[in-house]
FIKOLZA-1660 file (N, C-alpha, C; in steps of 0.1 Angstrom, whole numbers, plus 5000, padded with zeros to 4 digits):
% residues 154
   i   px   py   pz ch aa at
   1 4012 3436 7966  A  M  N
   1 4004 3432 7954  A  M CA
   1 3996 3448 7951  A  M  C
   2 3996 3449 7937  A  A  N
   2 3986 3463 7932  A  A CA
   2 3975 3460 7923  A  A  C
   3 3964 3464 7920  A  W  N
   3 3956 3467 7912  A  W CA
   3 3951 3479 7910  A  W  C
   4 3943 3481 7896  A  R  N
   4 3938 3493 7892  A  R CA
   4 3924 3490 7888  A  R  C
   5 3911 3493 7896  A  L  N
   5 3901 3487 7892  A  L CA
   5 3890 3499 7889  A  L  C
   6 3879 3494 7885  A  K  N
   6 3868 3506 7881  A  K CA
   6 3852 3500 7884  A  K  C
   7 3845 3507 7895  A  T  N
   7 3831 3504 7896  A  T CA
   7 3822 3511 7885  A  T  C
   8 3811 3508 7884  A  R  N
   8 3803 3517 7878  A  R CA
   8 3791 3522 7884  A  R  C
   9 3789 3521 7896  A  S  N
   9 3779 3525 7904  A  S CA
   9 3778 3526 7918  A  S  C
  10 3774 3533 7926  A  E  N
  10 3774 3529 7940  A  E CA
  10 3773 3511 7946  A  E  C
  11 3761 3506 7935  A  E  N
  11 3760 3492 7943  A  E CA
  11 3771 3485 7938  A  E  C
  12 3778 3488 7926  A  D  N
  12 3788 3480 7927  A  D CA
  12 3802 3483 7932  A  D  C
  13 3802 3494 7938  A  T  N
  13 3812 3496 7949  A  T CA
  13 3809 3491 7960  A  T  C
  14 3798 3487 7963  A  F  N
  14 3793 3483 7977  A  F CA
  14 3797 3466 7975  A  F  C
  15 3796 3461 7961  A  E  N
  15 3799 3446 7958  A  E CA
  15 3816 3447 7961  A  E  C
  16 3824 3457 7956  A  L  N
  16 3834 3454 7955  A  L CA
  16 3839 3453 7970  A  L  C
  17 3834 3462 7980  A  G  N
  17 3839 3462 7994  A  G CA
  17 3834 3443 8000  A  G  C
  18 3824 3442 7994  A  R  N
  18 3819 3422 8000  A  R CA
  18 3831 3419 7994  A  R  C
  19 3834 3421 7979  A  A  N
  19 3846 3411 7972  A  A CA
  19 3855 3412 7988  A  A  C
  20 3861 3425 7988  A  L  N
  20 3874 3430 7994  A  L CA
  20 3875 3423 8008  A  L  C
  21 3862 3424 8017  A  G  N
  21 3859 3421 8029  A  G CA
  21 3859 3404 8032  A  G  C
  22 3855 3398 8020  A  A  N
  22 3858 3381 8022  A  A CA
  22 3873 3377 8027  A  A  C
  23 3881 3388 8021  A  F  N
  23 3898 3386 8026  A  F CA
  23 3900 3388 8038  A  F  C
  24 3895 3398 8043  A  L  N
  24 3898 3405 8058  A  L CA
  24 3898 3393 8070  A  L  C
  25 3907 3393 8078  A  R  N
  25 3905 3386 8088  A  R CA
  25 3911 3390 8103  A  R  C
  26 3908 3385 8115  A  P  N
  26 3912 3395 8125  A  P CA
  26 3924 3397 8124  A  P  C
  27 3925 3411 8126  A  G  N
  27 3938 3420 8128  A  G CA
  27 3944 3427 8118  A  G  C
  28 3931 3426 8105  A  D  N
  28 3934 3435 8094  A  D CA
  28 3928 3443 8091  A  D  C
  29 3933 3459 8085  A  A  N
  29 3927 3469 8087  A  A CA
  29 3924 3472 8070  A  A  C
  30 3915 3478 8068  A  M  N
  30 3912 3484 8051  A  M CA
  30 3910 3501 8053  A  M  C
  31 3923 3504 8046  A  L  N
  31 3925 3519 8049  A  L CA
  31 3919 3525 8038  A  L  C
  32 3909 3533 8037  A  L  N
  32 3900 3540 8026  A  L CA
  32 3903 3557 8023  A  L  C
  33 3907 3556 8014  A  S  N
  33 3911 3574 8011  A  S CA
  33 3900 3578 7998  A  S  C
  34 3900 3589 7995  A  G  N
  34 3897 3598 7987  A  G CA
  34 3884 3607 7992  A  G  C
  35 3881 3614 7978  A  D  N
  35 3874 3630 7983  A  D CA
  35 3862 3622 7990  A  D  C
  36 3855 3636 7994  A  L  N
  36 3843 3634 8000  A  L CA
  36 3833 3628 7989  A  L  C
  37 3825 3619 7993  A  G  N
  37 3815 3617 7984  A  G CA
  37 3822 3606 7975  A  G  C
  38 3831 3598 7977  A  T  N
  38 3837 3592 7965  A  T CA
  38 3835 3577 7965  A  T  C
  39 3827 3574 7978  A  G  N
  39 3820 3558 7980  A  G CA
  39 3832 3556 7993  A  G  C
  40 3835 3560 8002  A  K  N
  40 3843 3551 8010  A  K CA
  40 3837 3545 8020  A  K  C
  41 3824 3551 8025  A  S  N
  41 3815 3542 8034  A  S CA
  41 3806 3535 8029  A  S  C
  42 3805 3533 8016  A  V  N
  42 3797 3524 8006  A  V CA
  42 3805 3513 8007  A  V  C
  43 3816 3513 8004  A  L  N
  43 3825 3503 8004  A  L CA
  43 3830 3497 8015  A  L  C
  44 3833 3506 8025  A  A  N
  44 3835 3501 8044  A  A CA
  44 3821 3491 8046  A  A  C
  45 3806 3496 8037  A  R  N
  45 3796 3487 8045  A  R CA
  45 3797 3474 8040  A  R  C
  46 3799 3476 8024  A  G  N
  46 3800 3461 8016  A  G CA
  46 3809 3451 8027  A  G  C
  47 3822 3457 8028  A  A  N
  47 3832 3449 8036  A  A CA
  47 3825 3446 8052  A  A  C
  48 3820 3452 8056  A  A  N
  48 3815 3447 8068  A  A CA
  48 3805 3436 8065  A  A  C
  49 3792 3439 8059  A  R  N
  49 3786 3429 8051  A  R CA
  49 3792 3412 8050  A  R  C
  50 3802 3417 8043  A  A  N
  50 3810 3401 8037  A  A CA
  50 3817 3399 8052  A  A  C
  51 3818 3405 8063  A  L  N
  51 3821 3402 8077  A  L CA
  51 3811 3398 8086  A  L  C
  52 3798 3396 8082  A  G  N
  52 3787 3392 8087  A  G CA
  52 3782 3404 8097  A  G  C
  53 3784 3417 8095  A  V  N
  53 3773 3427 8102  A  V CA
  53 3760 3431 8097  A  V  C
  54 3753 3428 8103  A  E  N
  54 3739 3430 8097  A  E CA
  54 3734 3447 8103  A  E  C
  55 3722 3452 8098  A  G  N
  55 3717 3463 8100  A  G CA
  55 3724 3475 8097  A  G  C
  56 3717 3487 8099  A  P  N
  56 3721 3499 8094  A  P CA
  56 3738 3502 8099  A  P  C
  57 3741 3512 8089  A  M  N
  57 3758 3515 8094  A  M CA
  57 3761 3530 8086  A  M  C
  58 3751 3535 8097  A  P  N
  58 3758 3550 8095  A  P CA
  58 3771 3555 8096  A  P  C
  59 3776 3565 8087  A  S  N
  59 3791 3569 8085  A  S CA
  59 3792 3576 8103  A  S  C
  60 3805 3569 8104  A  P  N
  60 3806 3575 8121  A  P CA
  60 3814 3589 8120  A  P  C
  61 3812 3599 8115  A  S  N
  61 3817 3611 8114  A  S CA
  61 3820 3620 8125  A  S  C
  62 3808 3618 8132  A  F  N
  62 3808 3627 8145  A  F CA
  62 3809 3619 8157  A  F  C
  63 3812 3605 8154  A  T  N
  63 3813 3598 8165  A  T CA
  63 3830 3592 8166  A  T  C
  64 3834 3592 8154  A  I  N
  64 3848 3585 8153  A  I CA
  64 3850 3571 8148  A  I  C
  65 3844 3566 8157  A  M  N
  65 3843 3549 8154  A  M CA
  65 3829 3546 8161  A  M  C
  66 3825 3535 8153  A  F  N
  66 3811 3525 8156  A  F CA
  66 3817 3512 8154  A  F  C
  67 3817 3503 8169  A  P  N
  67 3818 3491 8167  A  P CA
  67 3807 3480 8163  A  P  C
  68 3807 3472 8157  A  Y  N
  68 3800 3461 8152  A  Y CA
  68 3804 3448 8155  A  Y  C
  69 3794 3438 8158  A  E  N
  69 3792 3425 8156  A  E CA
  69 3793 3416 8147  A  E  C
  70 3802 3410 8139  A  G  N
  70 3798 3401 8130  A  G CA
  70 3804 3386 8133  A  G  C
  71 3807 3380 8122  A  R  N
  71 3818 3368 8126  A  R CA
  71 3830 3373 8132  A  R  C
  72 3836 3385 8130  A  V  N
  72 3845 3389 8139  A  V CA
  72 3841 3402 8142  A  V  C
  73 3843 3408 8153  A  P  N
  73 3841 3427 8157  A  P CA
  73 3845 3432 8145  A  P  C
  74 3838 3443 8139  A  V  N
  74 3844 3453 8130  A  V CA
  74 3840 3464 8135  A  V  C
  75 3852 3470 8131  A  Y  N
  75 3854 3486 8138  A  Y CA
  75 3860 3497 8128  A  Y  C
  76 3844 3503 8127  A  H  N
  76 3846 3514 8115  A  H CA
  76 3846 3529 8120  A  H  C
  77 3860 3531 8115  A  F  N
  77 3865 3544 8117  A  F CA
  77 3862 3558 8107  A  F  C
  78 3860 3568 8110  A  D  N
  78 3860 3581 8101  A  D CA
  78 3869 3590 8107  A  D  C
  79 3881 3592 8105  A  L  N
  79 3893 3602 8109  A  L CA
  79 3894 3615 8105  A  L  C
  80 3882 3618 8099  A  Y  N
  80 3882 3633 8090  A  Y CA
  80 3883 3644 8099  A  Y  C
  81 3878 3643 8110  A  R  N
  81 3876 3653 8122  A  R CA
  81 3888 3655 8133  A  R  C
  82 3894 3641 8130  A  L  N
  82 3909 3646 8138  A  L CA
  82 3919 3658 8133  A  L  C
  83 3924 3660 8144  A  S  N
  83 3933 3668 8139  A  S CA
  83 3950 3663 8140  A  S  C
  84 3951 3654 8141  A  G  N
  84 3963 3644 8140  A  G CA
  84 3967 3634 8149  A  G  C
  85 3982 3631 8145  A  Q  N
  85 3983 3618 8155  A  Q CA
  85 3981 3616 8166  A  Q  C
  86 3984 3629 8176  A  D  N
  86 3984 3630 8190  A  D CA
  86 3970 3629 8193  A  D  C
  87 3960 3635 8187  A  E  N
  87 3944 3631 8192  A  E CA
  87 3940 3618 8189  A  E  C
  88 3946 3613 8179  A  F  N
  88 3941 3600 8176  A  F CA
  88 3951 3587 8187  A  F  C
  89 3961 3592 8193  A  E  N
  89 3965 3585 8203  A  E CA
  89 3962 3584 8218  A  E  C
  90 3959 3599 8216  A  A  N
  90 3956 3605 8231  A  A CA
  90 3938 3597 8233  A  A  C
  91 3931 3594 8221  A  A  N
  91 3917 3590 8223  A  A CA
  91 3920 3573 8225  A  A  C
  92 3928 3568 8224  A  G  N
  92 3930 3556 8222  A  G CA
  92 3929 3547 8214  A  G  C
  93 3927 3553 8203  A  L  N
  93 3919 3546 8193  A  L CA
  93 3932 3537 8185  A  L  C
  94 3943 3540 8185  A  D  N
  94 3954 3527 8178  A  D CA
  94 3953 3513 8189  A  D  C
  95 3947 3514 8199  A  E  N
  95 3946 3502 8205  A  E CA
  95 3939 3493 8197  A  E  C
  96 3928 3493 8189  A  W  N
  96 3916 3487 8185  A  W CA
  96 3921 3480 8169  A  W  C
  97 3939 3481 8167  A  F  N
  97 3942 3481 8151  A  F CA
  97 3952 3467 8159  A  F  C
  98 3952 3454 8151  A  G  N
  98 3958 3442 8157  A  G CA
  98 3956 3435 8164  A  G  C
  99 3941 3439 8169  A  G  N
  99 3936 3432 8175  A  G CA
  99 3928 3420 8171  A  G  C
 100 3916 3415 8179  A  R  N
 100 3907 3404 8174  A  R CA
 100 3896 3404 8165  A  R  C
 101 3895 3422 8161  A  G  N
 101 3890 3427 8149  A  G CA
 101 3892 3431 8138  A  G  C
 102 3884 3434 8127  A  V  N
 102 3891 3442 8116  A  V CA
 102 3887 3454 8114  A  V  C
 103 3894 3463 8111  A  C  N
 103 3892 3480 8110  A  C CA
 103 3892 3485 8098  A  C  C
 104 3881 3492 8096  A  L  N
 104 3877 3499 8083  A  L CA
 104 3877 3513 8088  A  L  C
 105 3890 3519 8080  A  V  N
 105 3894 3532 8081  A  V CA
 105 3890 3542 8069  A  V  C
 106 3882 3551 8074  A  E  N
 106 3883 3561 8066  A  E CA
 106 3891 3573 8066  A  E  C
 107 3897 3581 8060  A  W  N
 107 3907 3592 8063  A  W CA
 107 3919 3590 8070  A  W  C
 108 3927 3575 8065  A  P  N
 108 3937 3572 8072  A  P CA
 108 3950 3582 8073  A  P  C
 109 3948 3589 8062  A  E  N
 109 3960 3602 8063  A  E CA
 109 3960 3608 8073  A  E  C
 110 3948 3612 8076  A  T  N
 110 3948 3622 8086  A  T CA
 110 3957 3622 8098  A  T  C
 111 3961 3606 8100  A  V  N
 111 3969 3605 8113  A  V CA
 111 3978 3599 8106  A  V  C
 112 3982 3595 8094  A  D  N
 112 3993 3592 8089  A  D CA
 112 3997 3573 8092  A  D  C
 113 3982 3571 8095  A  L  N
 113 3979 3554 8099  A  L CA
 113 3988 3545 8091  A  L  C
 114 3997 3536 8098  A  E  N
 114 4003 3525 8093  A  E CA
 114 4002 3513 8096  A  E  C
 115 3991 3510 8091  A  A  N
 115 3984 3495 8099  A  A CA
 115 3987 3484 8091  A  A  C
 116 3994 3473 8095  A  R  N
 116 3995 3463 8090  A  R CA
 116 3991 3448 8098  A  R  C
 117 3987 3437 8092  A  P  N
 117 3984 3436 8074  A  P CA
 117 3973 3449 8072  A  P  C
 118 3970 3451 8057  A  C  N
 118 3960 3461 8054  A  C CA
 118 3958 3459 8037  A  C  C
 119 3949 3464 8035  A  V  N
 119 3943 3467 8022  A  V CA
 119 3942 3483 8018  A  V  C
 120 3953 3486 8011  A  R  N
 120 3947 3502 8010  A  R CA
 120 3941 3504 7998  A  R  C
 121 3930 3512 8000  A  V  N
 121 3920 3518 7986  A  V CA
 121 3921 3534 7988  A  V  C
 122 3925 3535 7971  A  A  N
 122 3921 3551 7970  A  A CA
 122 3910 3549 7958  A  A  C
 123 3897 3555 7962  A  L  N
 123 3888 3560 7954  A  L CA
 123 3888 3573 7947  A  L  C
 124 3886 3573 7931  A  R  N
 124 3883 3585 7927  A  R CA
 124 3872 3585 7916  A  R  C
 125 3867 3596 7916  A  R  N
 125 3856 3599 7908  A  R CA
 125 3857 3597 7893  A  R  C
 126 3853 3589 7886  A  A  N
 126 3856 3587 7870  A  A CA
 126 3847 3594 7862  A  A  C
 127 3851 3596 7849  A  A  N
 127 3844 3602 7839  A  A CA
 127 3827 3601 7839  A  A  C
 128 3825 3589 7836  A  Q  N
 128 3809 3581 7837  A  Q CA
 128 3804 3585 7851  A  Q  C
 129 3792 3590 7851  A  E  N
 129 3782 3591 7863  A  E CA
 129 3782 3581 7871  A  E  C
 130 3787 3581 7887  A  G  N
 130 3784 3572 7895  A  G CA
 130 3796 3563 7896  A  G  C
 131 3805 3560 7885  A  A  N
 131 3815 3553 7882  A  A CA
 131 3830 3557 7892  A  A  C
 132 3837 3549 7895  A  R  N
 132 3849 3551 7904  A  R CA
 132 3860 3545 7898  A  R  C
 133 3873 3553 7897  A  D  N
 133 3885 3545 7897  A  D CA
 133 3889 3544 7912  A  D  C
 134 3895 3528 7910  A  V  N
 134 3895 3522 7923  A  V CA
 134 3913 3517 7924  A  V  C
 135 3922 3520 7931  A  E  N
 135 3935 3518 7932  A  E CA
 135 3936 3511 7945  A  E  C
 136 3938 3497 7943  A  I  N
 136 3941 3489 7958  A  I CA
 136 3953 3485 7958  A  I  C
 137 3959 3483 7969  A  E  N
 137 3972 3479 7975  A  E CA
 137 3972 3469 7987  A  E  C
 138 3980 3457 7988  A  T  N
 138 3975 3451 8000  A  T CA
 138 3994 3449 8005  A  T  C
 139 3990 3448 8019  A  E  N
 139 4003 3446 8027  A  E CA
 139 3999 3432 8038  A  E  C
 140 4000 3419 8031  A  G  N
 140 3999 3410 8042  A  G CA
 140 3986 3405 8041  A  G  C
 141 3977 3411 8037  A  V  N
 141 3959 3404 8031  A  V CA
 141 3966 3399 8020  A  V  C
 142 3958 3383 8016  A  P  N
 142 3966 3375 8003  A  P CA
 142 3948 3380 7995  A  P  C
 143 3951 3391 7988  A  L  N
 143 3936 3390 7980  A  L CA
 143 3942 3380 7967  A  L  C
 144 3928 3377 7960  A  S  N
 144 3926 3369 7946  A  S CA
 144 3923 3377 7937  A  S  C
 145 3936 3380 7930  A  E  N
 145 3928 3387 7915  A  E CA
 145 3919 3380 7906  A  E  C
 146 3914 3364 7910  A  T  N
 146 3901 3363 7905  A  T CA
 146 3889 3368 7912  A  T  C
 147 3891 3368 7921  A  A  N
 147 3878 3377 7932  A  A CA
 147 3878 3391 7926  A  A  C
 148 3888 3397 7918  A  L  N
 148 3887 3412 7917  A  L CA
 148 3885 3413 7903  A  L  C
 149 3884 3398 7891  A  R  N
 149 3883 3401 7879  A  R CA
 149 3875 3412 7871  A  R  C
 150 3864 3408 7877  A  R  N
 150 3849 3419 7877  A  R CA
 150 3856 3431 7871  A  R  C
 151 3859 3438 7881  A  W  N
 151 3861 3451 7884  A  W CA
 151 3877 3454 7876  A  W  C
 152 3883 3445 7875  A  I  N
 152 3897 3451 7862  A  I CA
 152 3893 3449 7849  A  I  C
 153 3882 3442 7846  A  E  N
 153 3877 3438 7834  A  E CA
 153 3869 3451 7831  A  E  C
 154 3866 3460 7839  A  A  N
 154 3851 3468 7836  A  A CA
 154 3855 3480 7827  A  A  C
% end
């Protein structure tokens, strides 16, 4: 399934993340693509809140992955600094996928990550200040169009 959405602000992007996170289950991944500053971390934080993660969530840019405890374990990845698939696998990062937690992954294209089941999210700056155009595709995660209606009609 695929949707084209629009968020109007950083807070709205966070709320979209919460809506998406409500559908994620253990073993699922959310793959977040977009240029620097398009809201990948904001959307990931929203999804993590929906999964019961509390407290601050800094970007894992320099550590590559931060684990969090919520109702299910949440693993927040930032793959921007990796040099490719070999480095990803050598670090054992592929072992976190498909297990008992949910993986939120920024820059999945850095390693050609093909996680399933997953929600693929592409964010782009829109013409309006703070707004984002968002494309979502799902593979094995049953999202509800009703839950996304607020952003479809934006």
